[in-house]
N, C-alpha and C positions, 0 to 999 in steps of 0.2 A: 577436462572435458572427457567424459566417459559414455561410449555407446552403450545403451542398455539392452535393446531389442524391442522390436526388430530393426532392421537396417533403416536408417533415416530419422531414428528417434534418439535424442541425446538428453542426458542429464546434465544440468549446469549448476554446479555448487554455489552458494552465496559468496564463498570467500575468493571465488576466481578473479584475479586481477586481469583485466582486459587492456592489453597494450594499445596505445593510441594508433599505431599503425595498422591494427588489424580489423578496424571498422571505420566507418566515414565519420569524421569528427570536424569539428570547428575548434581552432585555437583559442583557448581562454585568454591569450595576450600577455600571461605572466606565469612564472613558476611559483604556483601557489605556496608550496613548502618553503620557499626561500623569503617570503614576505612575513614580517612580524604581525601578529594581530594588533589591529587598530592603525597600522601604517597605511598611508596613501598608496593607491595603486599606480603602477606606471601607465595607466590609461585616464583619459579624461573623464570625469564623472559627468552625469547628466545634471548640468547646473539647475534647470527648472525644477527637476524631480527633488533634488537636495534642498533647494529653498523652500519649496512647499512642504516637505516633510519635516524639516527643521522647525516650522512654525505650528506643527500640530500640537493639539492638547488631548485629542481623543482618537483612538484607531478602533474602527467597528470591523470585524471580520465577518463576511456576509457570503454564504455560499448557498445556492438553491438548486443547483444541478445534481449531477450523478454523485453518488456516495464515493465511489472509487477515485473519481477525478478529484473530488475534494480532499480526501485523505492524502493522497499523493502530492497536492499543492500546499499542504500546511507548512512544508518547509520554506516556501516563499513568505508565509507570515512570519515564520521564525527569523528569516534573514531581515526583514524590515525591523522587527522588534530588537534584534541584535544590534542593528545599526543605531537605532535610538538611544540604545544603552551606552553604546560606545561614544555617541556625541552628547552623552548626558542630557538627553531631551526628555523630559519626564511627561508621561502620557497616561491616560486611563484606557484599558483595553476591555472590549466586550464583544461577545459573538451573538449574532442574531440568525434566525432562520432555523430549518429542520435540524441542523447538526450542532447547534449551540452546545448542547449537553455533551457531545462526543468532544468537541473542540476544547471544551473546558478541561477535560481529563489529560490534556497534553501539557498543561501547566503554562501555557502560552498567555492565558487570559489573567489579568491582574485586576483586583478589586478597584471598582470606579472610586474616584476621590469623592470625599463628602460633599465638596462644593461643586458647581458647575465647572467642567474643565475649561481652562483658557487656551485660546488659539483655535486652528482649523481643526475640522473633522477630516480624517483620511479614512477611505473605505477601501478594503482589501477582499477580493473574492474572485468568483466566476463572473461570466457575463450576465446571467440572470440575476445573480446576487448584487452585482452594481447597479442593474436597471431598477431593482426593486428597493434598494436602500442607499444607493450612492450616486443617482443621476444628478443631483445638485450639490454634491460635496466638492470642495475646493480641491481634494486631492483623491484620485481613484486609481487603484491599481488592479488590473485584470490579469489572473493567473490562468492562462490558456494551455492545455497540455499539448497543442498542436505548435506552439510558438518556440520554446526553448530548444536549441540544438543539443546534440551529444557533444559536450565540451571535452577538450584535451589538455592536460596540464600534467607537468612533471612525468611525462612520457606515458602517460596512463589516460584511458578514457573514462568519463563519467556518464554512463549511458541511462541510469535510472531517474525517473522523473523528479524525485525530490532532489536530487543533486543538480539536475538542470534548472530547476526554478530557483534554488538557493544562489547557485553560482551566477545565473543571469542577473539577479538583483545585485549581488555583490559587485559585479562588473559596472552596473548603472550607478551604484551608490558611491563607488570610487575607494572603498576602505576594505582592507583584508578583515573579513569577519571571523568569529571564533571558530564555528562549527567545522568539523571534519567528517569524512564519510564514516558511518552512514548519516545522511543528512535529515532523514525522516524523524519527526518526534514519535514518542511512543504513548499509548494511552495507559494511564493508570487505572487499574481495576480495583474492585472490592467486595464486600459482601452483597449478595443479591437473592432475595427470597426465592425467585424461580430456580436459581442454581441450587439452592439449599434443599428446595423440594426434590429436584432430580437426585441430589445425592441422598436424601433421606429414603428413597425408594430403590436405591442400588443402580442408579444409571451411569454414576460416575465413579464406580469403583472397578478395579481391574483395568484391563487394556481398554482404552476408549479412544475411538477415531471419529473425527468430524468430516463430514463430506458436504461440500457446499454445492447445491444443485441450483440455487438462484442465479438467474442470468437474464439480462434484457435482450438476448438473441438465442433462445432456447433452441431453435432448430440448427444452429451452428455451434453453440457453446455448452450446451447441457450435456454432461458426461453420462447421465442417466442413473437412476437410483440403482438399477440391476448391475450395472458395471461397478459402482461403488460397493455393493454387496458382494460381489464375486472377488474384488479386490481384497476387501476385509477377511473373507473367507480364506483366501491364500495366506494372508499375514497371520490369522488366527491358527491355522493349521501348522505353519512352520514354527510358531511359537508354542504350539501344543496347548493352547489355553482358550478360554471362552472371551470373545471380543464383544464390545459394545459398539454399535455404529449409530451415530446421530446425523440424521440427514437433514440438512439445514435448508429450508425453503425461504424465499424473500417476499412473498405477497402477504402483505399486511392488510389488505382489503377486508378480509373476513376475521380479522382479529387472530390471536393466538390459538392454534391447534396443535395438540400433542397427541400422537397416535402411535401405540405400540403394535408391531406386526408380529405375526406368528413366528416365534423363534426359528432360526436355522440350527443346523447341528452344531456350529461353531460361532454363530453370530446371533446376537439379540439386536433388533433393529427398531429405533425410534424416530419417527418423524416429527420435526419441530418446523410448523409453518407460521409464518407471520410473527416470529419472535422479534421484537424490536431490536435495533443495532445496539443500543446501550446495554441491554441484557446479554447479547451475544458477546460483547465486548468482555463481559464478566465471566461467561461461560468458557470462552475457547481456551484461557490458560489451564483449565482443568482437564483438557484432553492431552492425549499423548502423541497424537499425529493429526494434522489437518491436511485435507486435499480439496482442491478446488480449481475452477478455470480463472482466468484472468478478470474476475468481477470484483465489486466493491467490498463484499464480504470476505473474500480471500484476503484482500489488502487489510481489512480490519482485523482479521485473525492474526496476520503478521504483526500489526502494531500494538496488538493488546498485550500488556506485560502483567504477569502474576504478581501477587503481593510479595513474593519472594524474589522478584526482579527477573524471573525466568520466563521463557516462552517456548511452547513446543514447536517442532520443525513443522513448517508449511510448505507444501509442493503446490505450485502453480502449474496448470496445464495450457500450453500455448500451441494452437494449431496454426493460427494465420498471423497473429500480430507479434511483434518483437517481444521476446522473452526477457530482454534486459531493460527496455524502457518501461514496461508496464509491470514493474516490481518495486518494492519499497526500498531496496538496497540494504535491508536489515540482515544480520548475520544468519538467521535462521530461516530466511525466505528464498528457497530454491525454485528450481524450474525444470520441467521436463518439456521439450520442444521438438517440433517436426522440422524438416529441412526447410520448408517455407518460412517458419518462424525465425530460423537462424539467418536466412537471407534478408528478411525484414531488419533483424539485428545488425547485421553486417553493413547494410547499405543506410541505415537510419531511416527506413521506409515504413509507410503505413499502407496496407491494402485498400483502405477506404479514402483517407486523404490523398493518396497518390494515384487513386483509380487503378490498382494493379490486379488483374484477374489471375487467380491462381492457375497453374497448368494442370492441377488435379483437383478433384472435389475433397479438399482436405478439411476434416472436421473432427470431432472428439473421438470417432471411432478409429483414429490413428494410434491411439494408446492401449495397447492390451492390459487388461487388469493385471495379469501375471507379471508383467514387466513392471508396471507401477508398484506392486507389492514388493518386488525385489528392491526397488528404490527406497520404498518406505522402512523396510526391514533394516537396510543399511543405516538410515537415519535414527531409527529407534535404537540401534546398536551403537550409535555414535562414531560410525565410521561413514566414508564415502561409498555410496553403491558402486 
């Protein structure tokens, strides 16, 4: 953990191992590293859950809520499918809802069998997804981000939501499952005509930074376009090069809008508003650095994997919520956080869920662009800031 500036703002590298005693955790109940894959856990499984899942012939993945919550919950889907494979239960898997295409990129979805699947139908998703697609299903699993605690096992904490979901279901199903940290699946990307158009006109050549302005709470979470421009100017000046800044907006109501702004001395700015998430998944791996608040598109950027298997560094900005819980846990997904975010992390608290009013008016203006530029430069150079 390194203080970057000013006082009260800290950088958290993705590789930092958090000791169980440093944060508020719930014991997993077993030392995971000492239990072989496929072996029974020293905990009683949920007999009813095991019975019903054992009789499944089809698994439907149904998410209808927020993009970020959906992406961080996909590790829960992964855990159920891992368990079914270990138990040699053959099922067809399909995804429904607005995120079906993105979910298919994880490799979790298998081609449905030619004949009608035999056995029960299990539906896994969020509450809106279960209500829309699984209210009458014999088996339904709700993956609620407020439910799983920060688990502790092998003297370390597992605070990120993908780890929480995966381990919570491992405990319920009673078998040591195969995945290890990071538990979040990644999204396979590929050729995309919009991305190729941007490349053909020179927007993906040289130093390219993506900044995510989309948020469900703009008055508290939007870092603002001007701050992102200033941040990029600092990076470009330090590198003595021209930089390209892609400002990513999330409103799809008016369709895709691409707008080039008047070039700055060191920065060319392109606004991308309403670009669908599946296109953004193909775009993000072509960037060199991505910065955004703890919103769904930032999680998407971290989970998108280039065709070469690599991913650019992603910096999440956390003013009020826990920087450790609301991250993918992937090795290139870092955080810059305020003292309030650190306290939410340490106590496994949520300012909304636990009705905690901050003692100061902490928002995105807590992060000076110059300080974030130093963090970004360190990651671009392959070293810790």
